[in-house]
C-alpha positions in Angstrom: 50.9 133.5 101.4 52.0 135.9 98.7 54.0 134.3 95.8 54.7 137.3 93.6 57.6 139.6 93.8 57.3 142.9 95.6 59.9 144.6 93.5 58.3 147.7 91.7 57.8 147.2 88.0 59.4 149.6 85.5 58.9 149.6 81.8 62.2 148.4 80.1 63.3 151.8 78.8 62.8 153.5 82.1 64.7 150.7 83.8 67.8 151.0 81.6 67.8 154.8 82.0 67.9 154.4 85.8 70.8 151.9 85.6 72.9 154.3 83.4 72.2 157.2 85.7 73.4 155.3 88.7 76.7 154.4 86.9 77.3 158.0 85.8 76.8 159.2 89.3 79.4 156.8 90.6 82.1 157.6 88.1 83.6 160.7 89.8 83.9 158.8 93.1 85.6 155.9 91.3 88.0 158.3 89.6 89.2 159.6 93.0 90.1 156.1 94.3 93.8 155.2 94.1 94.7 152.4 91.6 94.8 148.9 93.1 98.2 148.2 94.6 100.0 144.8 94.1 100.6 143.0 97.3 104.1 143.4 98.6 106.5 140.8 97.4 106.8 137.8 99.7 110.2 136.3 100.5 111.1 133.6 98.0 110.3 130.1 99.2 113.2 127.8 100.1 114.6 125.4 97.6 112.7 122.3 96.7 114.3 119.5 98.7 113.7 115.7 99.0 114.3 113.8 102.2 115.1 111.0 102.6 116.5 110.1 99.2 117.5 106.5 98.6 120.1 106.0 95.9 120.4 102.9 93.7 123.5 101.9 95.7 121.5 102.0 98.9 123.1 105.2 100.2 120.6 107.5 101.9 120.7 111.3 101.8 118.9 113.1 104.6 118.0 116.8 104.2 116.6 119.4 106.6 116.1 123.1 105.9 116.8 125.4 108.9 118.9 128.4 107.9 119.0 129.6 111.5 120.2 126.4 113.2 123.7 126.3 114.5 124.1 122.6 114.6 122.1 119.8 113.0 122.7 116.0 113.3 120.8 113.0 112.1 120.3 110.0 114.5 120.0 106.8 112.6 118.7 103.5 114.1 121.5 101.0 114.4 124.3 103.6 114.6 125.9 104.4 118.0 126.3 108.2 117.4 124.4 110.8 115.4 126.0 112.0 112.2 126.9 115.7 111.7 125.0 117.3 108.8 126.5 120.1 106.6 124.7 123.3 105.7 124.7 124.8 102.2 124.2 128.4 101.1 120.4 127.9 101.0 120.3 126.9 104.7 119.7 123.2 103.8 121.5 120.7 106.0 122.4 117.3 104.5 124.1 114.0 105.2 124.7 110.9 103.0 125.2 107.5 104.6 127.4 104.7 103.4 125.4 101.9 101.6 122.9 100.5 104.1 121.7 96.9 104.4 118.1 96.6 103.0 115.7 97.2 105.9 113.5 99.9 107.5 115.4 102.4 109.5 114.1 104.8 112.2 115.8 108.2 112.3 115.3 111.8 113.6 117.0 115.1 113.3 118.6 116.9 116.2 118.6 120.6 115.6 120.4 122.6 118.3 119.7 119.8 120.7 116.0 119.3 119.9 114.9 116.0 118.4 112.6 116.3 115.5 110.9 114.0 113.0 111.6 114.7 109.3 109.0 117.2 108.2 109.3 116.1 104.6 108.7 112.4 105.3 105.2 111.0 105.8 106.5 107.7 107.1 106.4 108.1 110.9 107.7 105.8 113.5 105.0 105.7 116.2 106.4 106.0 119.8 105.3 107.5 123.1 108.6 109.2 123.9 110.4 109.8 120.6 109.6 111.8 117.5 110.9 109.7 114.6 110.6 109.0 111.0 111.3 105.8 108.9 113.2 105.3 105.7 112.9 102.1 103.6 116.0 100.8 101.9 114.4 98.2 99.6 115.8 94.7 99.3 115.0 91.4 97.5 111.6 89.7 98.0 113.4 87.0 99.9 113.5 89.3 102.9 110.6 88.4 105.2 109.6 92.0 105.9 109.4 93.1 102.2 105.9 93.4 100.9 105.3 90.6 98.3 102.6 89.5 96.0 101.2 86.9 98.4 97.9 86.4 100.1 97.6 88.9 103.0 96.1 88.5 106.4 94.0 91.1 108.2 94.8 93.4 111.1 92.0 94.1 113.5 92.1 97.0 116.0 90.2 96.9 119.3 89.5 99.4 122.0 88.3 98.7 125.5 88.1 100.1 129.0 90.3 98.1 131.3 88.7 97.5 134.7 92.0 96.3 136.1 94.2 99.2 135.0 91.5 101.8 134.8 92.2 103.4 131.5 91.1 103.2 127.9 93.4 100.9 125.9 93.8 99.0 122.7 95.1 95.8 121.2 95.6 94.4 117.7 94.8 91.0 116.2 96.3 89.6 113.0 94.3 86.8 111.3 96.2 84.8 108.7 95.2 84.7 105.0 92.1 82.6 104.5 91.2 82.7 108.2 88.0 80.7 108.7 85.9 81.5 111.8 84.2 78.1 111.4 87.4 76.1 110.9 87.2 72.5 112.2 90.5 72.9 114.1 91.1 76.1 116.1 94.1 78.3 115.1 97.2 78.4 117.3 97.8 81.8 118.8 100.9 83.9 119.4 100.8 86.8 122.0 103.4 89.2 120.7 104.5 92.0 123.0 106.2 95.4 122.2 109.0 97.2 124.0 109.3 100.2 126.4 108.0 103.5 124.9 106.3 101.6 122.0 102.6 101.7 121.3 100.3 98.7 120.8 100.8 99.2 117.1 104.6 98.7 117.4 104.8 95.2 116.0 102.7 96.1 112.9 103.6 99.7 112.2 107.3 99.3 112.8 108.1 95.6 113.2 106.0 94.6 110.1 104.9 91.4 111.9 101.9 91.0 109.6 104.1 91.2 106.5 106.6 88.7 108.0 103.8 86.3 108.8 102.2 86.7 105.4 105.4 85.8 103.7 106.3 82.9 106.0 102.9 81.4 105.7 102.9 81.8 101.9 106.2 80.0 101.7 105.0 77.2 103.9 107.6 78.1 106.6 105.2 79.0 109.3 101.8 77.6 110.3 98.8 79.9 109.9 98.3 81.5 113.3 96.5 84.3 115.0 98.7 87.0 116.5 97.5 89.2 119.4 99.5 92.4 120.1 98.3 94.0 123.4 99.3 97.3 125.0 102.1 96.3 127.3 101.8 98.8 130.2 100.2 97.5 133.4 101.1 100.8 135.0 100.9 103.5 132.3 102.8 106.0 134.5 105.9 104.0 133.8 106.1 105.5 130.3 105.8 109.2 131.3 108.3 111.7 130.0 111.2 112.4 132.4 114.3 114.6 131.9 116.4 111.3 131.9 115.0 108.7 129.6 113.8 105.5 131.3 114.0 106.9 134.9 110.5 105.6 135.7 111.4 102.2 134.3 114.3 101.9 136.7 112.0 102.3 139.6 111.9 98.6 140.8 108.5 98.8 142.6 106.9 100.6 139.7 108.3 98.2 137.2 107.0 95.2 139.2 103.6 96.8 139.4 103.7 97.3 135.6 104.5 93.6 135.1 101.9 92.3 137.6 99.0 94.4 136.3 99.9 93.7 132.7 99.7 90.0 133.4 96.3 90.4 135.1 94.9 92.5 132.2 96.2 89.9 129.7 94.7 86.9 131.5 91.4 88.5 132.6 90.6 90.9 129.8 92.6 90.4 126.5 92.8 86.6 126.3 89.1 86.0 127.1 88.0 88.6 124.6 90.2 87.1 121.9 89.0 83.6 122.7 85.4 84.7 122.5 85.9 86.5 119.2 88.2 84.2 117.2 88.5 80.5 116.5 91.7 80.1 118.5 92.9 77.3 120.6 92.7 77.5 124.4 95.2 74.6 124.8 98.6 75.5 126.1 100.2 73.3 123.3 98.9 75.8 120.8 99.6 79.0 122.7 102.9 81.0 122.4 104.1 84.3 123.9 107.0 86.4 122.7 108.2 90.0 123.0 111.1 92.4 122.7 112.9 94.5 125.4 110.4 95.3 128.1 108.0 92.9 126.3 110.8 90.3 126.4 110.9 90.5 130.2 107.1 90.4 130.4 107.2 87.3 128.1 109.5 85.5 130.4 107.7 86.5 133.6 104.2 85.6 132.2 105.3 82.6 130.2 107.7 80.8 132.5 105.6 81.4 135.6 102.4 80.1 133.8 103.4 77.0 131.9 99.9 75.7 132.3 99.0 78.4 129.7 102.0 78.6 127.3 104.3 75.9 125.8 106.2 78.3 123.5 108.2 81.3 124.9 110.5 83.7 123.1 112.4 86.7 124.5 114.1 89.1 122.1 116.6 91.5 123.8 114.8 91.1 127.1 115.3 94.0 129.6 114.1 94.7 133.1 114.1 91.4 134.9 116.4 92.6 137.7 119.1 90.7 139.5 117.2 88.3 141.8 116.1 85.8 139.2 115.2 83.2 141.9 112.6 85.7 143.3 111.2 86.4 139.8 110.9 82.7 138.9 110.3 81.0 142.3 108.9 77.7 140.9 111.0 77.3 137.8 113.2 74.2 137.7 114.2 71.4 135.3 110.7 70.0 135.4 109.8 72.9 133.0 111.6 71.0 130.2 108.8 68.5 129.8 106.3 71.4 129.4 108.3 73.8 127.2 108.4 73.0 123.5 110.6 76.0 122.9 112.3 78.6 125.1 114.0 81.0 122.8 116.4 83.7 124.2 118.2 86.1 121.8 120.0 89.4 121.9 122.2 91.5 119.6 125.9 91.4 120.5 126.1 95.3 120.4 123.0 95.6 122.6 123.6 97.1 126.0 121.4 94.3 127.3 123.7 91.5 126.1 125.2 90.9 129.5 121.9 90.6 131.4 120.7 88.1 128.7 123.9 86.1 129.0 123.4 86.0 132.8 119.8 84.8 132.4 120.9 82.1 130.0 123.6 81.0 132.5 121.0 81.0 135.3 118.7 78.8 133.2 121.7 76.4 132.6 122.4 76.3 136.4 118.8 75.2 137.0 119.0 72.5 134.3 116.4 74.3 132.1 116.9 73.9 128.3 116.8 76.9 126.1 117.8 78.0 122.6 120.1 80.9 123.2 121.1 83.0 120.2 123.4 86.0 119.8 123.2 88.0 116.6 125.0 91.1 115.3 123.2 94.3 116.0 122.1 96.8 118.6 118.8 97.4 120.5 116.9 97.9 117.2 113.9 96.8 115.2 116.4 95.4 112.5 117.4 92.8 115.1 113.8 92.0 116.2 112.4 91.6 112.7 115.0 89.0 112.1 114.2 87.4 115.5 110.5 87.1 114.6 111.4 85.8 111.1 113.4 83.0 112.7 111.2 82.3 115.7 107.8 82.1 114.0 108.6 79.1 111.8 109.5 77.0 114.9 106.1 77.4 116.5 103.4 74.8 116.8 105.4 72.1 115.0 
């Protein structure tokens, strides 16, 4: 192998002469080239805008730049109708709310009929059907969903292939601060279910369940517990997009298949995996199940029809049970009272599901079944469900 350079050697003077000669030869050609042109001016960027902007008095201003839009609204969680936004000379649409109660609010823009997340806000509300953003109106540390300087638990995320449903799916597990896998006594466990169109991350990413449990445990209001949050679709096709929202969910046969297969996946796949991995109790006395909306219906169907597995049941704004309650709960009667430590039914008074929940409570009464029935202000929103969990969790495993 040759290691030396193959470039010809020139004495230093000869080399410099050759370089200058090459430059001189190039000068006439360079002189004939046009002078470099400055790139054409680009349109001035739009004004710097902030959205959302939370004021000291808890008013929130939303802004959205779209000079070509004809109509822009902002839909805010907990408000029945979207608010009209006003456009300024720069093409920026804006709207300022009245002072809002401290909480986390979902919202989206509707530009000429198209729903959009806020492009200026990195806080996204995960959902399978809606593009949404989140704004935090901060409150005092006494609010259970506010992040405080307390010991924090850990959120674990698992993926698996469901042999029952036939898809790839996930679930989340919250372990409390100081969780000890070798603990002498196993931890009680809460199975916490999301609602229709939510993802498995709903209760942590939006509901702030882990923050709520951290705070309640730190204050001694709730017992340290493991919380399991599975994907709630036994028939994934039920959550497909349709021109009319929820059309698939109103298909009674599909809805029932969704419930049945969810129960099978919970009992045969998720619960065994959790019980193999974590130091959790397998005793019904230390098992609870709760959920919101669709997850509330799943909670009642799974929990009340399987009292050999659960002694604590909580339904928040349950929806989707149907009219024939006797068919849905064929064996439920007053004997359930000796097995249930808590049956919690709650709903917001402005929720479209308030009447079905009242009817279910009345049906339970007619069967002699005891329940704790609670109506609170609010619509079908996470603001209601965060408060439900904050009140429900301290009652468990006492």
